[in-house]
C-alpha angles and dihedrals in degrees: 000000000000135000130236113200139185146143119086096011110140141144091288096060109016099091092048091050092048092048094051097041106047094172090065108134104172140010131198108218102148099125095045093045093052092046090053090045090059087062104035105019129260097269093052093043094052091047092053093049092047089051090053091054097052 
C-alpha cells in the first residue's frame, strides 16, 4: 500500500517527509511549487522539488 500526501509540503519539509515515509507514492505540492516559482522561476523550482524527492 502506498501513500499520497499533500497540504503544507514545501522545500523546507519535503525531503524529511520523503525520508521518513519510504512508501510515499505521490505528493501534491502545487501551491508551494507555484509560490516558489514566482521567486526563482518555474524551471528552477521544479528542479529543486524533484531533487528533494530523490
